[in-house]
C-alpha positions as CSV (number, residue, x, y, z in Angstrom):
1,M,78.4,138.9,71.8
2,I,76.6,138.4,68.8
3,E,77.4,141.3,67.0
4,D,81.5,140.2,67.3
5,L,80.2,136.6,65.7
6,I,79.0,138.2,63.0
7,H,82.3,140.2,62.2
8,T,84.3,137.1,63.0
9,I,82.6,135.2,60.5
10,H,82.2,138.0,58.2
11,M,78.7,137.4,57.4
12,S,75.9,139.9,56.9
13,H,73.3,140.8,59.6
14,K,70.3,139.3,57.4
15,V,72.0,135.9,56.4
16,F,73.3,135.5,59.9
17,Y,69.6,136.0,61.2
18,A,68.2,134.3,58.8
19,L,70.5,131.2,58.8
20,L,69.8,131.2,63.2
21,F,66.0,131.5,62.6
22,G,66.5,128.5,60.0
23,S,68.6,126.8,62.7
24,L,65.7,127.4,65.5
25,I,63.3,125.8,63.1
26,I,65.0,122.6,62.1
27,G,66.0,122.2,65.5
28,S,61.9,122.6,66.9
29,L,61.1,119.9,63.6
30,L,63.8,117.8,64.8
31,I,63.0,117.6,68.6
32,G,59.2,117.4,68.0
33,F,60.0,114.0,65.4
34,G,62.0,112.9,68.1
35,L,59.2,113.3,70.5
36,N,56.9,112.0,67.8
37,R,58.6,108.5,67.3
38,L,59.0,108.7,71.5
39,L,55.5,109.0,71.8
40,N,53.9,106.6,68.9
41,F,56.6,103.9,71.1
42,W,54.5,104.5,74.3
43,S,51.3,104.5,72.0
44,N,52.0,101.1,70.7
45,R,52.6,99.4,74.3
46,L,49.6,100.9,75.9
47,G,46.9,98.4,73.9
48,D,43.7,99.6,72.9
49,G,42.7,101.7,76.3
50,W,42.4,105.3,76.5
51,G,46.1,105.4,77.7
52,K,47.2,104.8,73.4
53,V,44.0,107.4,72.8
54,F,45.9,110.2,74.8
55,F,49.5,109.7,73.7
56,S,48.2,109.2,70.1
57,L,46.5,112.9,70.5
58,L,50.0,114.1,72.1
59,K,52.0,112.2,69.3
60,S,50.2,114.1,66.3
61,L,50.3,117.6,68.3
62,S,54.4,117.4,69.6
63,I,55.4,118.7,65.5
64,P,53.0,122.1,65.4
65,L,53.6,122.9,69.3
66,F,57.7,122.5,69.0
67,L,57.1,124.5,65.5
68,I,55.0,127.5,67.2
69,T,57.1,127.7,70.4
70,A,60.5,127.9,67.8
71,L,58.8,130.5,65.4
72,Y,57.6,132.6,68.3
73,L,60.8,132.8,70.4
74,G,62.5,133.6,66.7
75,L,60.5,136.5,66.2
76,E,60.4,137.8,69.6
77,S,64.3,137.1,70.2
78,L,65.9,137.8,66.8
79,P,66.3,141.4,65.3
80,L,64.6,140.3,62.0
81,P,63.5,142.5,59.2
82,P,60.0,144.1,59.7
83,R,58.7,142.1,56.6
84,F,60.1,138.6,57.9
85,E,58.7,139.5,61.0
86,H,55.1,140.5,59.3
87,D,55.2,137.4,57.9
88,G,56.3,135.0,60.5
89,S,53.6,136.3,62.3
90,K,51.3,135.5,60.0
91,L,53.0,131.8,59.7
92,V,52.4,131.7,63.7
93,F,49.1,132.7,63.7
94,A,47.9,129.9,61.2
95,L,49.7,127.4,62.8
96,V,47.8,128.2,66.4
97,I,44.5,128.7,64.5
98,L,45.9,124.9,63.1
99,V,45.9,123.4,66.3
100,L,43.2,125.0,68.1
101,M,41.0,123.4,65.6
102,Y,42.6,120.5,65.0
103,F,42.9,119.4,68.5
104,P,38.9,119.1,69.0
105,A,39.2,117.5,65.8
106,K,41.5,114.8,67.0
107,V,39.8,113.9,69.8
108,A,36.2,113.3,68.2
109,V,38.2,111.0,65.7
110,L,40.0,109.1,68.3
111,T,36.9,108.9,70.2
112,L,35.1,107.6,66.7
113,R,37.6,104.9,65.6
114,R,37.4,103.5,69.6
115,M,33.7,103.0,69.4
116,G,34.9,101.7,65.7
117,E,37.3,99.3,67.5
118,K,35.1,98.0,70.1
119,D,31.8,97.3,68.1
120,P,32.5,96.7,64.4
121,R,29.2,97.2,63.4
122,M,29.4,100.8,64.2
123,L,32.1,101.2,61.7
124,R,29.5,102.1,59.2
125,V,28.7,104.8,61.4
126,T,31.7,105.8,63.0
127,Q,33.6,106.0,59.4
128,P,31.4,108.5,58.0
129,A,31.3,110.7,60.6
130,T,34.8,111.1,61.0
131,F,34.9,112.1,57.4
132,V,32.2,114.7,58.3
133,V,33.9,116.1,61.8
134,Q,37.2,116.9,59.7
135,M,35.5,118.7,57.5
136,L,33.7,120.7,59.7
137,F,36.5,121.2,61.5
138,A,38.6,122.4,58.2
139,L,36.0,124.5,57.1
140,L,35.8,126.5,60.5
141,G,39.3,127.0,60.6
142,T,39.5,128.2,57.2
143,I,36.9,130.9,58.3
144,I,38.5,131.6,61.4
145,F,42.0,132.1,59.8
146,L,40.4,134.4,57.0
147,D,38.6,136.9,58.9
148,N,41.4,137.3,61.0
149,M,43.2,138.1,58.0
150,G,41.0,140.8,56.8
151,V,39.1,138.6,54.2
152,T,35.8,140.0,53.7
153,L,33.6,136.6,53.6
154,T,30.3,138.8,52.9
155,A,30.5,137.8,49.4
156,V,31.5,134.3,49.7
157,W,28.7,134.1,52.1
158,T,26.3,135.4,49.9
159,T,27.8,133.3,47.2
160,L,27.5,129.6,49.3
161,G,23.8,130.7,50.3
162,V,22.7,131.1,46.7
163,G,24.6,128.1,45.5
164,S,24.0,125.8,48.4
165,V,19.9,126.5,47.5
166,A,20.7,126.2,44.1
167,V,22.3,122.6,44.8
168,A,19.5,121.5,47.9
169,L,17.2,121.6,44.7
170,A,18.9,120.1,42.1
171,L,19.7,117.4,44.6
172,Q,17.0,116.4,46.7
173,E,16.1,112.8,45.9
174,T,20.4,112.2,46.0
175,L,20.6,114.6,49.6
176,S,17.2,112.4,50.9
177,N,18.8,109.3,49.9
178,L,21.9,110.5,51.7
179,F,20.7,111.6,55.0
180,S,18.2,108.3,55.0
181,G,21.3,106.0,54.4
182,L,22.6,108.2,57.7
183,Y,19.9,106.8,59.6
184,L,19.9,103.5,58.5
185,L,23.3,103.3,59.4
186,A,22.9,105.2,62.8
187,D,19.5,103.6,63.7
188,R,20.1,100.2,62.6
189,P,16.9,98.5,61.7
190,V,18.7,96.1,59.3
191,N,22.2,95.0,59.2
192,P,24.3,93.1,56.6
193,N,23.1,89.7,55.8
194,D,19.6,90.3,57.4
195,Y,16.8,88.5,55.8
196,I,13.8,91.2,55.6
197,K,10.4,92.1,54.0
198,L,9.2,95.2,52.9
199,D,5.5,96.2,52.9
200,S,5.9,96.6,49.2
201,S,6.6,93.1,49.0
202,Q,10.3,93.1,48.1
203,E,12.2,90.7,50.1
204,G,15.5,89.5,50.4
205,Y,19.0,89.1,52.2
206,V,20.6,92.5,52.9
207,L,24.0,92.7,51.1
208,R,25.2,96.1,51.5
209,I,23.6,99.5,52.7
210,G,25.1,102.6,51.0
211,W,24.8,106.4,51.0
212,R,22.8,106.2,48.3
213,S,20.7,102.5,48.2
214,T,20.5,99.5,49.8
215,V,20.9,96.1,48.1
216,L,18.8,93.1,48.3
217,R,20.1,89.7,47.4
218,T,16.4,87.7,46.5
219,L,16.3,83.8,46.7
220,G,16.0,83.5,43.2
221,N,20.0,85.2,43.6
222,N,18.9,88.6,42.2
223,Y,19.7,91.7,43.2
224,V,16.7,94.5,44.3
225,I,18.5,97.9,44.8
226,I,16.1,99.7,46.9
227,P,16.8,103.9,47.4
228,N,17.7,104.7,51.2
229,S,14.5,107.2,51.4
230,T,12.0,104.2,50.5
231,L,13.5,101.8,52.7
232,A,13.5,104.5,56.1
233,K,9.7,104.8,55.0
234,A,9.1,101.3,54.4
235,T,7.4,98.7,56.9
236,I,10.2,96.3,57.3
237,T,9.9,93.0,58.8
238,N,13.1,91.7,59.4
239,Y,13.2,87.8,60.2
240,S,16.5,87.8,61.4
241,A,16.3,89.7,64.5
242,P,16.2,90.1,67.1
243,E,17.5,86.1,66.2
244,T,17.9,84.0,63.3
245,R,15.7,81.4,64.9
246,M,11.8,81.9,63.9
247,S,8.7,79.8,64.2
248,Y,6.6,78.3,61.4
249,S,3.2,77.1,61.6
250,L,2.3,74.3,58.4
251,P,-1.4,73.8,58.0
252,V,-2.7,70.4,57.7
253,S,-6.7,69.4,56.7
254,V,-8.5,66.0,57.2
255,A,-11.7,64.9,56.9
256,Y,-14.8,65.7,59.7
257,G,-15.5,63.0,61.5
258,T,-11.9,62.2,62.4
259,D,-10.6,61.7,66.0
260,P,-8.5,65.0,66.7
261,Q,-6.6,63.5,69.2
262,K,-5.4,60.8,66.8
263,V,-4.2,63.3,64.1
264,E,-2.5,65.8,67.1
265,K,-0.5,62.5,67.7
266,V,0.0,61.5,64.1
267,L,1.7,64.8,63.6
268,L,4.1,65.0,66.2
269,Q,5.1,61.3,65.3
270,A,5.8,62.5,62.0
271,T,7.6,65.8,63.4
272,Q,9.6,63.7,65.9
273,E,10.9,61.1,63.7
274,A,12.2,64.0,61.6
275,I,14.1,65.7,64.3
276,Q,15.5,62.2,64.9
277,D,16.6,61.7,61.6
278,G,18.3,64.9,61.7
279,L,16.3,67.2,59.3
280,Q,18.6,70.3,58.2
281,G,16.6,73.7,59.7
282,L,14.0,71.9,61.9
283,L,15.0,72.9,65.7
284,P,13.7,70.4,68.5
285,Q,13.3,73.3,70.9
286,P,11.0,74.9,71.6
287,A,9.5,71.2,71.1
288,P,6.8,71.0,68.0
289,S,3.0,71.4,69.2
290,V,-0.4,71.2,67.2
291,S,-3.5,73.0,67.3
292,L,-6.7,72.7,66.3
293,I,-6.4,75.9,64.6
294,P,-7.7,77.6,62.4
295,G,-10.3,74.9,63.1
296,F,-13.8,74.5,61.7
297,G,-13.3,74.8,57.4
298,D,-16.1,74.3,54.8
299,S,-15.1,70.9,54.1
300,S,-12.5,70.0,56.4
301,L,-10.9,70.3,60.2
302,N,-8.1,72.5,59.8
303,F,-4.9,72.0,62.3
304,S,-1.8,73.8,62.7
305,L,1.7,72.0,63.5
306,N,3.8,74.5,65.3
307,L,7.4,74.4,64.4
308,Q,10.9,76.0,65.1
309,V,13.3,76.7,62.3
310,G,16.9,77.8,62.4
311,Q,16.2,80.6,59.9
312,F,13.9,81.8,57.1
313,T,15.0,80.0,54.3
314,D,15.0,76.4,56.3
315,Q,11.5,76.6,56.1
316,Y,11.0,75.6,52.2
317,P,13.0,72.4,52.6
318,V,11.3,71.7,56.1
319,Q,8.1,72.1,54.9
320,S,8.9,69.5,51.9
321,D,9.9,66.6,53.9
322,L,7.3,66.8,56.5
323,R,4.3,66.6,54.0
324,K,5.8,63.8,52.5
325,R,6.4,62.0,56.0
326,I,2.5,63.1,56.9
327,I,0.9,61.6,54.1
328,K,2.6,58.1,54.9
329,K,1.8,58.5,58.2
330,F,-1.9,59.3,57.5
331,Q,-2.3,56.6,54.8
332,E,-0.9,54.3,57.9
333,A,-3.4,55.4,60.2
334,G,-6.4,55.5,57.7
335,I,-6.9,59.4,57.8
336,N,-8.3,61.1,55.0
337,M,-7.4,64.3,53.8
338,P,-10.3,65.6,51.7
339,F,-10.6,67.6,48.5
340,P,-12.9,70.6,48.9
341,T,-16.6,69.7,48.5
342,R,-20.0,71.8,48.4
343,T,-23.7,71.0,49.3
344,L,-26.3,72.2,46.8
345,V,-29.7,73.0,48.1
346,L,-32.3,73.6,44.8
347,D,-35.7,75.3,45.5
348,K,-38.7,73.6,44.3
349,T,-39.2,75.2,40.8
350,T,-35.6,74.0,40.0
351,Q,-36.4,70.4,40.8
352,E,-39.2,70.2,38.6
353,L,-37.3,72.2,35.6
354,L,-34.5,69.7,36.2
355,S,-37.2,66.4,36.5
356,A,-39.1,67.5,33.5
357,N,-35.8,68.1,31.5
358,S,-34.4,64.9,32.3
359,Q,-37.9,62.9,31.3
360,A,-38.2,64.8,27.8
């Protein structure tokens, strides 16, 4: 019947089979595109659950699968020229490898994106991880394709091996910062907007954790750029974790002979008045307390007024305001805040020399 049709339309066999093969390809693309739109519609209606992930996966595979099917049917059923069959077989094989590599990569990417949607803080990890997954599967697919196409990869591996060693040596510091940045993004010892202090005395708010460095903004509104490798090895005090609220001890000294109970009462009274006045940053709970710590100094009794402030930077205005209130309360209560004093004990020879000098 096909031969009769060819003779009826007065067309050569090559042109006819080429048109038929092309029509088969175009038809498969149209069907795949239509199915893609249908799956996209259902994916948008299903919300953010695993159903959306499933339909998103099928949507991305609909066109390649129909194209592979059309190519395979055309190559198997049509009497095509040998060269055309050879090129078509290579194309089918390439598409099959593409799908085999694309499927697990797409599953991993969709899973990572879902994790990022559920927890926005994970975006710092899922975004670079998505890129790495895509690159790894693309590289693996290329290697498999070239190997099955008969391309010898020995020279390629040798070149890549020597080149990778040279690049690793040249970019040692950069790679160290890169992997340290990945560690910081994954382990999350610090987060943006945290106030941190390093054992090397740098401190400030975390603005950004990049691939090479981390940026801190100091209280003086300056930037401190810290390499990720340095930050990963540092001892970090995070004043924003596990919560921004923090305790602070305000040292207060009074003269020896002062009643400790009276000092405690005055300090708590000054603090409660500040809380009632709405001093910004000073928290009413947990309640303030006073302790005779560190206790006996060289020339004074040393107390600690224990407070709770909203965040690290609140301690500075709270200190200033409370010190003014404490000075006023001490003056009203007759409590002295002594200057440091020293008692000198002179031996007999020194006393005689000083006495002789004074008489002369």
